[in-house]
C-alpha positions, 0 to 999 in steps of 0.5 A: 499500500502506497497511500498515506491517506487515513485508513480505518476499520469499522462496523458497516452502516446501512449507508454503506450497503450499495458500495459493499455490493458494488465491491462484492460484485466486482469480486464475483467478477474477478473470481469468474475471470480467474476461473474460480467457481466461488461465489458463481451461484448467486451468493453473496447478494445484496440481501447477504449484505443487508443481513450482515449490517442488520446483525452487526457482522459487516465491517469495512476498510475505508481510506479517506472514508471511502469504503474500499474493502468488506468482510463479515466477522462472526463470533463462534457461529458457523455450523459447517465448521462443526463438521470439518474433515480434519482438525481445528488448531484450537477448540475455544472461542473463535472469529469466522471470517466470511465475504472478504472482498476488496474494491477494484480501485485498490485490488492488488495493492495489499488491502486484503492483507490490511483488512486481515490485519485489522481483523486480527487487531479486532479479534485480539482487542475482544480477547478472541485469539483464533481466527477460522476462514475458508475458501474454495480450492480454486481461489488462488488469490485468497490461498496465497493471502491465507499462506502469506499471512500465516493461516494453517490449513486444518481440513475441509468443510462443506457449504451449500454442497460445495467443499471448501479449504478450512484455515485457522490462525492463532493469535499470539 
């Protein structure tokens, strides 16, 4: 990231929903262009975004108050993770990260790493020292990011009939 503009991480507001949905649509198109099957089945959608915001689990990364990245953070809430084919590193409280997406205007400039860094800070501040995440086997970009950031492959989980690779990072 080369910008010196102020960057912040905050809970998403209703007024962010259109921008978040635009960012997710861009990410859906990038996955398709990259040959990934992830997010090619109508999920996530605008209702997903609205639901995340209503539940208070949607978060945005902003630069100069412009929304540039999005994610959902859930506490201990992912039933599919109970059925892992493999083994998680920890068994205590954890944050689940879903729907990570970065705007086309900043894609490839380190903002995905930045949002994960902010998620880790957020988790630590809440005394949650485990972050679990999953991605499609063909989402090469996310697989690379997770590896680079020290997430450990733990096994496979299933969502909507599709196999996903599951990772966990234990925070120090």
